[in-house]
C-alpha positions as CSV (number, residue, x, y, z in Angstrom):
1,X,82.8,91.6,114.9
2,X,86.0,91.6,117.0
3,X,85.7,92.2,120.7
4,X,88.9,94.1,121.4
5,X,89.5,97.7,120.2
6,X,91.6,98.0,117.0
7,X,95.1,99.3,117.9
8,X,96.6,101.8,115.5
9,X,100.0,103.4,115.3
10,X,100.5,106.6,113.2
11,X,103.9,107.1,111.6
12,X,104.4,110.8,110.8
13,X,102.5,113.5,112.6
14,X,102.3,116.1,109.9
15,X,99.2,117.5,108.2
16,X,97.7,114.1,107.3
17,X,98.8,112.4,110.6
18,X,97.2,115.1,112.7
19,X,93.9,114.9,110.8
20,X,93.8,111.1,111.2
21,X,94.6,111.4,114.9
22,X,91.8,113.9,115.4
23,X,89.3,111.9,113.5
24,X,90.1,108.5,115.1
25,X,89.9,110.1,118.6
26,X,86.1,110.5,117.9
27,X,85.5,107.0,116.7
28,X,84.5,104.0,118.8
29,X,86.2,100.6,118.9
30,X,89.6,102.0,117.9
31,X,92.6,103.3,119.9
32,X,95.7,105.2,118.7
33,X,98.3,103.4,120.8
34,X,101.5,104.9,119.4
35,X,102.8,107.8,117.3
36,X,106.2,107.6,115.5
37,X,108.0,110.7,114.3
38,X,111.7,111.5,113.7
39,X,111.4,115.3,114.2
40,X,113.3,116.0,117.4
41,X,111.2,119.0,118.2
42,X,108.2,116.9,119.0
43,X,109.7,113.6,120.2
44,X,108.7,112.9,123.8
45,X,105.7,115.2,123.6
46,X,102.1,114.2,124.0
47,X,100.7,113.4,120.5
48,X,97.3,114.9,121.3
49,X,98.8,118.2,122.4
50,X,101.0,118.3,119.3
51,X,97.9,117.7,117.1
52,X,96.0,120.5,118.9
53,X,93.8,118.1,120.9
54,X,93.6,117.3,124.6
55,X,96.4,115.3,126.1
56,X,95.9,111.6,125.2
57,X,98.7,109.9,127.1
58,X,100.6,108.8,124.0
59,X,104.1,110.1,123.7
60,X,105.7,110.6,120.3
61,X,108.7,108.3,119.8
62,X,111.4,108.0,117.2
63,X,112.0,104.3,118.0
64,X,109.9,102.1,115.8
65,X,110.9,98.9,117.4
66,X,110.1,100.1,120.8
67,X,106.6,101.3,119.8
68,X,105.7,98.1,118.0
69,X,107.0,95.9,120.7
70,X,105.3,97.9,123.5
71,X,101.9,98.4,121.8
72,X,101.4,95.3,119.5
73,X,99.3,97.3,117.1
74,X,96.9,95.8,114.4
75,X,97.9,98.4,111.8
76,X,100.2,101.3,111.2
77,X,99.3,104.3,109.0
78,X,102.5,105.8,107.4
79,X,102.0,109.5,106.8
80,X,105.7,110.4,106.9
81,X,107.0,113.0,104.6
82,X,109.3,112.2,101.7
83,X,107.1,109.5,100.0
84,X,107.6,110.6,96.4
85,X,107.8,107.1,95.0
86,X,106.9,103.6,96.1
87,X,110.4,102.7,97.4
88,X,110.6,105.4,100.1
89,X,107.5,104.5,102.2
90,X,108.4,100.8,102.0
91,X,111.9,101.5,103.4
92,X,110.4,103.7,106.1
93,X,107.9,101.1,107.3
94,X,109.6,97.7,106.7
95,X,110.1,97.4,110.5
96,X,106.3,97.3,111.0
97,X,106.0,94.3,108.7
98,X,108.7,92.5,110.6
99,X,106.6,93.1,113.8
100,X,103.5,91.5,112.2
101,X,101.7,94.8,111.7
102,X,99.4,95.6,108.8
103,X,100.4,98.7,106.8
104,X,98.7,101.5,104.9
105,X,101.0,104.1,103.3
106,X,100.0,107.5,102.0
107,X,101.4,107.0,98.6
108,X,99.7,106.9,95.2
109,X,102.7,105.2,93.5
110,X,102.0,102.2,95.7
111,X,98.4,101.7,94.6
112,X,98.9,99.7,91.3
113,X,102.4,98.1,91.7
114,X,101.6,94.9,89.8
115,X,101.3,97.2,86.9
116,X,103.8,99.9,87.7
117,X,106.5,98.1,89.7
118,X,106.1,94.3,89.7
119,X,109.6,93.7,91.1
120,X,108.8,95.8,94.2
121,X,105.3,94.5,94.4
122,X,106.6,90.9,94.6
123,X,109.2,91.8,97.3
124,X,106.5,93.4,99.4
125,X,104.0,90.6,98.7
126,X,106.5,87.9,99.7
127,X,107.5,89.7,102.9
128,X,104.0,90.4,104.0
129,X,102.9,86.8,103.4
130,X,105.9,85.7,105.4
131,X,104.8,87.8,108.4
132,X,101.1,87.4,107.9
133,X,100.1,91.0,107.2
134,X,98.8,93.2,104.4
135,X,100.4,96.3,102.7
136,X,98.4,98.9,100.8
137,X,99.1,102.3,99.3
138,X,96.6,105.0,99.4
139,X,96.6,108.6,98.0
140,X,93.9,111.2,97.5
141,X,93.8,110.7,93.7
142,X,93.0,107.1,93.0
143,X,89.3,107.8,93.8
144,X,89.3,109.3,90.3
145,X,89.7,105.8,88.9
146,X,86.5,104.7,90.6
147,X,84.7,107.7,89.2
148,X,85.8,106.9,85.6
149,X,84.6,103.3,85.9
150,X,81.4,104.3,87.6
151,X,80.6,106.8,84.8
152,X,81.4,104.2,82.2
153,X,78.7,102.0,83.6
154,X,76.1,104.1,81.7
155,X,77.9,104.0,78.3
156,X,76.9,101.9,75.4
157,X,80.2,102.3,73.6
158,X,83.3,104.3,74.3
159,X,86.0,105.8,72.1
160,X,88.2,107.6,74.6
161,X,88.5,109.1,78.1
162,X,90.0,112.5,79.1
163,X,90.8,113.1,82.7
164,X,91.7,116.5,84.3
165,X,93.0,116.8,87.8
166,X,93.4,120.5,88.7
167,X,94.8,120.8,92.2
168,X,95.3,124.1,94.1
169,X,98.2,123.6,96.5
170,X,97.7,126.4,99.0
171,X,96.9,123.8,101.6
172,X,100.4,122.5,101.5
173,X,103.5,124.1,103.0
174,X,106.2,125.6,100.7
175,X,108.7,122.7,101.4
176,X,106.1,120.1,100.4
177,X,105.2,122.0,97.2
178,X,108.8,122.2,96.2
179,X,109.6,118.6,96.9
180,X,106.4,117.3,95.3
181,X,105.1,119.2,92.2
182,X,107.9,121.7,92.1
183,X,105.9,124.7,93.0
184,X,108.2,127.5,94.1
185,X,111.3,126.3,92.3
186,X,113.5,128.7,90.2
187,X,114.0,127.8,86.5
188,X,117.5,126.6,87.3
189,X,116.2,124.3,90.1
190,X,113.4,123.0,87.9
191,X,115.8,122.3,85.0
192,X,118.3,120.5,87.3
193,X,115.5,118.4,88.8
194,X,114.1,117.6,85.4
195,X,117.5,116.4,84.2
196,X,117.9,114.2,87.2
197,X,114.3,112.7,86.8
198,X,115.0,112.0,83.1
199,X,118.2,110.2,84.0
200,X,116.5,108.2,86.7
201,X,113.6,107.4,84.4
202,X,115.9,106.2,81.7
203,X,117.7,103.9,84.2
204,X,114.4,102.5,85.5
205,X,112.3,102.4,82.4
206,X,112.3,98.6,82.3
207,X,111.5,98.3,86.0
208,X,108.5,100.4,86.7
209,X,106.0,103.0,85.5
210,X,104.9,106.0,87.5
211,X,101.5,105.7,89.1
212,X,99.8,107.9,86.5
213,X,101.0,105.6,83.7
214,X,99.9,102.5,85.6
215,X,96.6,104.1,86.2
216,X,96.0,104.6,82.5
217,X,97.0,101.1,81.7
218,X,94.8,99.7,84.5
219,X,91.7,101.7,83.5
220,X,92.1,100.9,79.8
221,X,92.4,97.2,80.5
222,X,89.3,97.3,82.7
223,X,87.4,99.0,79.8
224,X,88.9,96.5,77.3
225,X,91.4,98.6,75.4
226,X,94.9,97.3,74.9
227,X,97.5,100.0,75.5
228,X,100.6,99.8,73.3
229,X,102.3,103.1,74.3
230,X,102.1,105.8,77.0
231,X,103.7,109.1,76.4
232,X,104.4,111.8,79.1
233,X,105.0,115.5,78.8
234,X,105.7,117.7,81.8
235,X,106.0,121.5,81.8
236,X,106.1,124.4,84.3
237,X,104.7,128.0,84.2
238,X,106.5,130.8,86.0
239,X,105.3,133.8,87.9
240,X,106.6,137.4,87.7
241,X,109.4,136.5,90.2
242,X,110.6,133.6,88.0
243,X,109.3,130.9,90.3
244,X,107.2,127.9,89.3
245,X,103.5,128.5,90.2
246,X,102.0,125.8,88.0
247,X,103.0,122.4,86.7
248,X,101.2,120.2,84.3
249,X,102.0,116.6,83.4
250,X,100.1,115.1,80.4
251,X,99.9,111.4,80.0
252,X,98.5,109.8,76.8
253,X,97.7,106.1,76.3
254,X,97.6,104.8,72.7
255,X,96.3,101.4,71.4
256,X,98.3,99.3,68.9
257,X,96.7,101.2,66.0
258,X,97.9,104.5,67.4
259,X,94.5,105.7,68.5
260,X,94.5,107.9,71.6
261,X,92.3,106.1,74.2
262,X,93.0,107.9,77.4
263,X,94.6,111.3,78.3
264,X,95.2,112.4,81.8
265,X,96.3,116.0,82.6
266,X,97.6,116.5,86.2
267,X,97.9,120.2,87.1
268,X,99.2,121.5,90.4
269,X,98.9,125.3,90.9
270,X,99.0,128.1,93.3
271,X,95.6,129.1,92.0
272,X,94.5,132.7,92.9
273,X,90.9,131.4,93.1
274,X,92.0,128.3,95.0
275,X,90.1,126.0,92.7
276,X,90.4,122.3,93.2
277,X,88.4,120.1,90.8
278,X,88.4,116.9,88.7
279,X,86.9,116.5,85.3
280,X,86.0,113.3,83.5
281,X,85.0,113.4,79.8
282,X,83.9,110.2,78.0
283,X,83.7,110.2,74.3
284,X,80.9,107.7,74.4
285,X,77.3,106.9,73.5
286,X,75.9,108.8,75.2
287,X,78.6,111.5,75.8
288,X,79.2,111.8,79.5
289,X,81.0,114.7,81.1
290,X,81.4,115.4,84.8
291,X,83.2,118.1,86.8
292,X,83.6,117.6,90.6
293,X,84.3,120.7,92.6
294,X,86.4,120.1,95.7
295,X,87.6,122.3,98.6
296,X,91.3,123.4,98.6
297,X,92.1,121.1,101.5
298,X,91.1,118.0,99.4
299,X,94.6,116.6,99.0
300,X,95.3,116.4,102.7
301,X,91.8,115.8,103.9
302,X,91.0,113.0,101.4
303,X,94.3,111.2,102.0
304,X,93.6,111.3,105.8
305,X,90.0,110.2,105.3
306,X,90.8,107.3,102.9
307,X,93.5,106.0,105.2
308,X,91.3,106.0,108.3
309,X,88.3,104.6,106.4
310,X,90.4,101.7,105.0
311,X,91.6,100.4,108.3
312,X,89.1,97.6,108.9
313,X,89.2,96.5,105.2
314,X,93.0,96.2,105.1
315,X,92.9,94.3,108.4
316,X,90.4,91.9,106.9
317,X,92.3,91.4,103.6
318,X,94.5,88.4,102.9
319,X,98.2,88.7,103.6
320,X,100.3,90.2,100.9
321,X,100.5,93.4,98.8
322,X,97.0,94.7,98.2
323,X,96.1,96.7,95.1
324,X,94.1,99.8,96.2
325,X,91.3,99.2,93.8
326,X,90.7,95.8,95.2
327,X,89.5,97.5,98.3
328,X,85.8,98.2,98.6
329,X,84.8,101.9,98.5
330,X,86.3,103.3,101.7
331,X,83.5,105.6,102.9
332,X,83.4,107.4,106.2
333,X,82.7,105.1,109.2
334,X,80.7,106.5,112.0
335,X,80.4,104.7,115.3
336,X,82.2,101.5,116.3
337,X,85.0,100.4,113.9
338,X,85.0,96.9,115.3
339,X,81.7,95.9,113.6
340,X,83.6,96.1,110.3
341,X,86.4,93.7,111.3
342,X,85.8,90.0,110.7
């Protein structure tokens, strides 16, 4: 157990950052020593007040170098907006690595990069080893991988797996929904973005896979299936005003004989019933089906929760890029965080 409090910097005081700040303020053995945000409207203000808490004496700054040099933190949690791929959060937070600070980013595309983007994984791994720190990407969705493998523990044999992620997006603001799943876009905007994504994907096809594709490959290899091909199909549904209210992306992983081994359907929707659930179906002996009902705030709440819970384990990890599934299960930590740090 370490004797000094763990020092944390939060980068990005949006929905996830505010939740983390609120939760960490109730935990022992841990101090939020800095908050970084580029939004001029909150720079210079007390972070506690901006997050709806009591004043905490930490002023929000836009100057990363100044924050890291003044506070000497153990770890930074990057919750900044705009992290729609693995490159963006790395560019946002490289300064922290150069200041010998461990990093957790709120980004699912960063979770399996030895599979999805080995070139970037090596760049990050080399840089982190040079400065003696650890870099890990966390999102609210990779917990589904753990569920699949846990359910497979009771199977004698398995033929295939079908995953469904049905996410109501009412908890996110309109800008985030447009930027992320595309909810709220017109048909013209959707078609333009799809054309750009297809062009980018063609250019990058030999460099990386998207997180969902890497997740299928990772899970299948853990089960023992070799995946020869992964297909992807993405389609929107429009409301009466001609705006996207639902998007579904279907990924299918096939073995060398052409057999479908894993299908993952990722649906984001302004659900009138505000349903948020995950479903795992195993074509196995015995057949195993499980549906997990979640509250509509799951995306934000689970991302914030996983990031704060992972703090001591990322600090303990060896220097370099850390695959998310190499972490232990990051459950809630009550009491003193220091007892979990070696």
